N, C-alpha and C positions, 0 to 999 in steps of 0.2 A: 402422460408422462409415466404413469404407473406401470405400463407394459415394458418400459425400458429400464427404469431405475428400481432397485430393490427396496424393501422396507428398511433395511439397514442404511441405505443411502439417504432415504428420507429422514430417518432419525438423526443422521449426521447433519443434514440441512436444517432440521428443526432446531437443534441446539445452537447452531451458528446464527440462525435468523433471530432466535429469541434473545441471544446475547446482544446483537446489534440493535434490536428493537428496544431493549431495556436501556442501552446506552443512549439511544435517540430520545427516549422519553425523559430520562433523568438529565441528559445533557442540555436539553432545551431550557431547563429551569435554572441550571447552575452556571454553565459556561458563558451565556450572555452577561451574567452578573460579573464574571471575571473580566470580560471585555469592557464592560461599562466602568468597573472600578479602575482598571489600569489606564483606560483611555486609548485613543487611537495611536498615539505616539509610542507608548510603551509596548502595546501589542505589536505595533509595527517593528520595533526593535527585536522583540522575541521572534517574530515570524521571519525577520531577516536572518537572524542567527540560525534558526532551524533550516532555512533555505540553503545557507552557505554550507552548514554541516551536512545537510541532506545530500548535497552533491558528492560528499565523501562516503556516504553510506554504501554505495555499490562496492567500494574497496573493502569495507568492513564486512558486509554480508556475503560478498564473493559469489552471489548468484546461486548459493548452495541450497536454498529452501526447496524449490521444486525438484532439483536434481536429487537431493537426498531422499525426498519423499518417493520419487520414482524408483530409486535404487532400493529402498527398503521394501517397496511393494514387489519389485522384481526379484529381490534377494533377501527374503525375510530372515534367514539364518545369519546374515552378516550385519544385523541391525546395530549391535554394540560397536562393531568395527567401523561402520559408516559414521556413527555419531561421534565417537571419540576422535576420529580423524578430522571430521568437520570442526569439532570444538577447537582443536589445536591450530587449525588453519585460521579460524576466525580470531582466536586470541592473538596470534602473531600479527594479523592484519590490523587489529585494533591498536596494538602497541606502536606499530609504524605510523598509523593515522594520528594517534594521540601525540606522539613525538613531534610530528609536523605541526599540529595545532599549538603545542607549547612553544615551538620556535617562533611561530607567528605572533603569539601573545607577548613574547619577550620584546619584540620590535614594534608592538602596537601601543599607542598612547591612550586609547579609549578604555578606561578602567571598567566602566559599566558593561560594555559589550564584551570585554575580555572575560569578565566573571561569568557572563551568560554562556560564552563559548566553552569555558571550562566545565560548567555544570552540565550542559547538554552533552558535551563530549564524554564526560564520565558516565552519563546515563547509558551510553552505548555499550560500555563494558558489561553492564548488567543485562543487556539485551542478548548476551551469549546464551542465556537460559532458554531462549525461544527454540533452541535445539530440541528441547523436550517436545515442542509442538510438532516438529517434523515427525517424530515417532507417533504421537497421538493422532495426527491427521492421517498418516499412512494406515494406522490400525482402526481408524474411524471411531476412536474413543472421544468423540466430541463432547460428551457430557462432562468429562474431566476438564476440558478446555473451558466450557461454559461455566462450571462451578468456580474455577480459578479466576477467570476474568471478571465474573460478576462480583465475587468476593472482593477482589482488588478494586473494582470500579466503585463499589459502595464506600469503601474506606477512603479512597482518593477523593471522591465527591464530598465526603465529610470534611476532609482536610481543605478542599477548595472552598467549601462553604464557610469554614472557620476563617480562612484567609480573607474572604469577602467581608464577613462581619467585622473583622478587626482591621480592615483596610491595609493589609500587608502588601509588601512591594512585589515587583515582578520577579525578584530573586527567589522569593518564597514559592511562587508557582512553578518556577523552573525546577526547584528542589523537589517539589511534589511529583513532577514528571519523572525524575530519577527514582524516587521512592516507589512509584508505580511499577517500574521494571524490576526493582529489587524484590518487591512483595510477590509479584507473579512468579519470579524464579524460585523463590523459597517455597511457595505453595506447590508448584510443579514437582520440585525435588521431594518434598515430604509425601505427596500423594503417590508418586511413582515408586518411591522407596518402600512405602507401605504395601503397595500392590506387587512389589518385586517384579516389575514389568521387564526389566532387562538388567544385565550385570556388566558394568563397564570397568570394574576393578581389575579383571583379568585380561582386559583388552589393552593393547599398546598402540601407539601411533605408528602408522606405516607411511614412510616417505613415498614409495612407489604408488601406493593407492591415493595419497594426497595429490600427487602429480596427475593421476588419472581423473580425480574429482575436479581439479582445477581445469584440466583440459576439456571436460564435459561442460563445465559451468562458464568457461571463458566467454562464449557468445552472450550469455546472460549478464556477465559483468559489464561488457561493453554496452549491451542494450539498456541495463539499469542505469548506467552512467548517463547515457543519452536521455533516458526518461527523466531522471532527476534534473538534468541540465535544462531540458525544455519546460519542465514544470516550474523550475526556479527562475527561469529567464524573466518572466513577467514581473516577479517581485524585485529582481535586480534592476530592471528598467524603471519600475515604479519608484523604487528608492532613489535612483539616480535623478530622475526628472521631477519627482513630486515629493520625495522625502518619506519619513516614517509614518506620517499620518495616512498617506495613500495605502501603504502596506497594511496598516492596521485595519482600514476599512475593507480592503480586499480580503483580509484574513477572515472577516465575518462571513463573506461570501463562501470562502473555502470551507469554513466550519459547517455552514448550513448544508452545502451540497456534498462535500466529501465526508466529513466526520459523521453527519447525521444520516444521510440517505445513500450515498455512493457506497459506503462500506457494507450495506446490506447485500447488494449484488456481488461485491467482491468476496464476502464471506461465503455466500452460497456456491459460487463458482469454485472457490478453493475447497469447500467441503465435498464437492462432487468430483474433484480432480482424481482422487484415488480410484473411484469407480470407473472413470474414463480410462485410466491407465490399465486397470485390470481387464476391461473389455477389449482394449486394443491388443492385449496379450493373448486373449482367449477366443473372442468372437467379434470379428471385424464388423459384421452386420449390426450387432447390438451397439457397438461403439459409435457407428455413424448415426444410428437412431438416437442415441443419447445426445450427440452433438446437435442434431436437428432440434430436438426438444429444448435443449439449453439455449440455443440461439433465439428461438421464439420467445422463451421466458425472459431472456435478457433484454430483448427489444421491447417487450411489453412493460417490464419494470422501468426501463429508461424513459419510455413515453410517459408513464405515470409520474415519475419524478419531475420531468419537464413541465407537465401540465400543472402539477401541484404548486410548484414555485411560481409559475406564470400567473396562476390565479390568486395565490395567497402570500406571495413573497413580500409585497408591500406591507400587508397586515403583520406578518411575522417581524419584519424589521422595526415597524412602529411600536409593536407591543413589547418586544423583548430587548431591544437595543436602545441606547440613548440617541439623542439627536445627532451626535457626531458621526453616526453610522448611516445616516439617511442617504448619503451618496451611493450606498451599496445597492440600492433598489434596481437601477437599470442593469448593472453588471450581473446581479443575481438572476434576472429574467433571461439573460443570455447564457451565462455559465451553467445554468441548471440543465441544459440539454447535452452537456458533455457526457454524462453517464451513458446515454444511449449509444454513443460511439465507443466509449471505453469498455463497456460490458462485452460488446461484440469482439473488440480487440483482445480482451482477456481470454475469451474462449479460443480465439485463433492462436494466441500465444501458448495456451495449454496444449493445443494440437501440435504446435511446432516442437514443444518440449518432448511430448510423447514420441513423436516421429523422428526426433533428433535432427531437426532442420532449422536450427536456431540462427543461422546466418541471415535468413530472411527477416528475422526480428531486428537484427542490427541495421539492416538497410532501411527498413520502414521508419524506425525511430530516428535514424540519422536524417532522413528527409523531413520528418516532423520537426526536428530540432532546428534545422536550417530555416524552415518556413516560419517557425515561431520567432526566431531572432529577427527576421526581416519584418514580420508583422508588428512585433513589439516596437521596433525602432521607428516604424512608419506611423503607428496608431497612437501609442501612449503619449507622445508629446502633445497631441491634439485632443484626444478623447480621454486621456488619463485612465481612470479605473475601468471605465467602459471599454476603452481600447484594449486593455489587458485581457478582459473577458472575451472579447471578439477574437483576439490573437490566439488565445489558448483553445477556444472552441474550434476554430478553423484548423489549427495544428492537430487536434485530436481527430477531426474528421479525415484529414489527409493521412495520418498515421494508421488509423484503424479501418478506414473504408476505401478511400481513394487509391491507396498504394496497391491494394489487391488487384484493381483494374488497370493499374499502370504497369505492373510487372507481369510478364507473360507466365513465368514459372509459378509465381505466387497465385496468380489468377487460376491456373490449372489445378493447384492444390486446393484452393477454395471450392472449385467446381466439384471436387471429389465429395465435399460435404453435402452437396445437393444432388448427387447422382443416385439413382435407384439402387437399393441395397444389393440386388443380384449382380451389379456391375462393379462392386467395390473391392474385390479381392486384390486389385493391383495397388492398393494404398501403401502396402509395405514395400 
């Protein structure tokens, strides 16, 4: 891989990987304690709220992350202009989303769930500060991201440990989630202001450019909506057929696979995205070479994660979680193979973003969403949590692997990634 990626690329990857590794090591000692304290029912309620609001996040984020990073790389002199326009777009979208949530709360009678909805929804306001990450990722200043996130992580873990020791309620842990976003935003602001990285004070909002950004990101908004829908479908069906307890148990599976290990591959692929975009703009042969190396790496990491939980999943559940989560064991051994498919799909999505072919993303996730609904409806009533894991795994396979061979145009685009370098000039 060293012949394709530069030293700066590896440094970016190193900081992202180190951040996720620290999160994994510290999280395994603290987060299961939170799960055990709250119990499966309260964890299930919190996960249900996160899933419902998660389906609204595409409206809030507007698919601008990868688009803005790409635009900053391609047009570095317009960085401030890009960021301020994205900021106002996302602020406006949050206001609309939050208004909708308030209207729902007014007509809802579940006081506990309503409070959780309000806290989590407010936390997304402070997620506006992740605009700073767009700039940092594009510039490959990943050390700043690492420093900020680790500082925030240690403080938040301390607050979570305090909550566990004092047996505080689920509301406290929801507020800690909000505080995490606030703290990261403040740290980014002070660091970038100290470095004088860019000047947004003299930059104004541009409606024409806002329309242009939304036009570029619209396929991602649709795609992300479909992604959140089919990720959340299993929790909706679990809650409907089996209640909050099942959601809480499945939440432990998601924590182990997604929060602890899946995020490592996600972080590395995101860290190398600017390098891919730069190569596509300058040297198509190097771009394809990087894609090939990244695919091999992603597949290897996915296999390692799958094997790890297949071998040690039962031990981890027995050691770190209470008896109420023992039902998670079969589901964990199934769901742990999802990263293998997801990592490959992530790389393919980056390729589609760079080449501006995002309609294929919409089609593949639409297919995955439909398949997941059918499978959840068919499997969860009989297999419960295990059925949810099977449904999600199959939908991930269809979305990220099978769709490529189902659609002729998508298959031809993927074939470009495995074509010898001297035949790749036609990719543009």
